[in-house]
N, C-alpha and C positions, 0 to 999 in steps of 0.2 A: 557806332563804333565803323572805323571805316574796313572795313572785312580787305579787298583785297590790295590794300593798303602794308599783311600782317599775313599773302602770299608769297610776301620774299621773305627771298632767307637770313638774311642778312636784317633785316625788319623783326623777323618772328622771333629772330634769337634772343635776346634776352627779352622778350614775354615769355616763351620754351621753360627760360628761365624761375619767373614769377607764379608755374599754372607749376610746374614742378614741385617748388619748395611748400606751397599752399595745398597739395594733391597729398603729398610724401609725409604731412604734418595730420591731416584729413585722417589717412591711411593708416596709419601707426594707431591714434584717440580711439576709431574705429573699428581696427579690428581689438583689441582689449578688447570694448566692450561687450562685441560680439564672440568674443572666445568663452569671460566671464559667462554670458546670458548661454549660449549653448552646451560650456560644462559644468555651471552650479548652480544654472535657475533653472533651464529646464528640463523637467518630469522627465522620467527613465520609462522608457516604451515599455507596454507590455508585452508584446510577442519577443522582439531583438536584446529587449533589457538594454545597457551599457553600449553596446558593442553600436547602435547606432548615431551615435554622438559624434561619427566621423562625417556624421552629411554639413556638416558646418563646415567643413573643410573641400570634399567632393562636394556636396549644387551648387555652391557657388563659384567652385573650381570650372564644372563640369557647363557653366553658363557665360563664363567670362570665356573660356576659350571657345564657344563658337559664337559671340557676341564682337571680340576680339577679330576673325576671322572677321568677319562679315565690314569691320569697319576696314579691315586689309587692303579686300578686295574693292570696295567704293574708293579709295583713297590711288590705289593700281588703274579702277579705272578712272578716274580723276586724272591720271599721270598717261592713260596714253589715248583719252578725249583731246581734252587739253595742252597737253605737252609740259606742264610745269615742273620745274624740279624738285618742288618742296613736297607734290602729291605724291612724290617715288618715293623721295627720305621718310614719309612718315609710316607709308607702307613698309620700307625697308625695320623704321624703329622699334615697331610692331610686333613683329615676323617672331620675334625670342620668345620675347612677354607669353603673345597664345600659343609659343610650343612649352612653355614651361608652363599652365594653365594646365595644356592638354592633358601635357606628362604626374603632374597631378589625381589628371578627373583621375587616368585612368593609372598612375598609384593608389592612388583611396580606394578607387573602385573596388580592385586586385585583394583589399585589405576592409573591404569591405562584408567583399564575397562569399572567404573563405566563411566566416562564421554564419553566412547564412544563405551561401550553395552549396559547401560543403566544399569549394575547390578555386582556386586565387586567380582563374583564367577561363572560361570559354566563350565558343565563336558563336556569339549572342547578334543580334543584329547593331541593338544600339552598340557594348563594343565597340565589333568587328570596323562603323564607321565613325567613330570615335580617333580609333587607330590610325583609320587613311585617314583624320584629321591631322597627326601629328604627321602622317610621313609628308600632305600638301605641307606642312610649317618648313618640315625640316629642307624639300624642295624644295622652298623657295626661297629658301637663305642660301643652299648647296649651288641653285642655280646664279643666284645674283655674285658671290662668292667666286663665279667660275669663268664669271668677264669681268673684263682689265677697265672697258671703257665702263664709269660709273650709270653716264645715259639711256645704253642698250641693256646694264643688268640692269639696269628701272624698269623697261619698257620687255625686254627677257617676262623678267619674275613677274610683274604685273599681269601678263596676260595666263598663266598657272594659276593666277592669287584669282584670274577674277574665274577663269574656269572654273577650277575648286572650289566653287564660294557653291555648286551644285547642293555636295553632304550637308550641307550645314540644316536642309531642310532638312534631306533621307535622316538625319540624329536623331533631330529635333521628334519623328512622328514614326521612330521606328519600327516605337513598342505599338503602338494604331496598326503601322501597317505587316506585322508580322506578328509569331509567336512566339513570346520569349521571353526570356529568365527575369529578366532585366523587367524592375517592377513602371508599373506608370504614372503619369507625372501624382507629387501630389499638390503642388502649387498649380494654378492654372488661372489664365480671367476670366475663362467663362463659367465657370464658377468655384462651387468657396473653397479653401482647402483643407484637407482633410490630415490636419494635423495640430496639434495644440497650436491656441493664439503667441508664446510664449518661443517655442521651436522654432514659428514662419519669423517673428522679430528677429533671434539671432540668425537663420539666413540672411537673411534681406540687411540684417545690420554686414554681415562679413561678407553680404556680394557685395554690398556699396561701399568695404576696404578695401573688398582687391583690385572692383569699379577705379576707383585716386588711388591703387597702390600701378593699375600700369598705365594711366596717366599720367605718372609718377617719375617708373623708366622709362616709357615714353618721349617722354620731354629731354628726359636727362642724352636719353641714346640717340635725337636727333638732334640734342646740338651738337651730341662726336661726331654725326656725323657733315654740317655741316662743316664741325672744325677741321674736316681731316681731305673735306672736298677743293676749303679755301674760295666757302662763296659767304 
């Protein structure tokens, strides 16, 4: 495949449309499967009862909030290093979806916190750093909107995205670095998962559904940006 051929907005535009269609279809199918597994197949948790089922939305959303920001920062770094038009557009297209998943993670986390912690919010290291991530997304979007010249807006927002990426490892490792109320990771690459196989399957299927959804809406959004700029 001629990767550099698709670096141009004009040639990437039709490819983005095809990616969006197939990703949206895959996201819909996987979301139905994941929700069915999570709400009807997975067993009831011995300690938290039915309230734990919010993890099938909360955990994948939290994963995606961090993953999308890293991808946005990579596109931003390419924008700064190579001064490519499509890189800035892709970063701009990803930001609203990343902000959405961050909000969902915070919202579902607060709903989960009420029955388990007795409160909707505490200034816990994990929660606070995730809230900062939402502010970074919103700051990125606001900074781009405040500059009329699209190329200058891309570069200014790119600097913020690259600097802000330091918050992602802080979110991930916060439960290890500080004494927090937030539970540790149930899924890790270095040890076996501490949950039933059906629970893990439901979470992973939902994570893949969210990932495909992010791809689909980002492709649609970047096509809109390309058309707005007339490129």
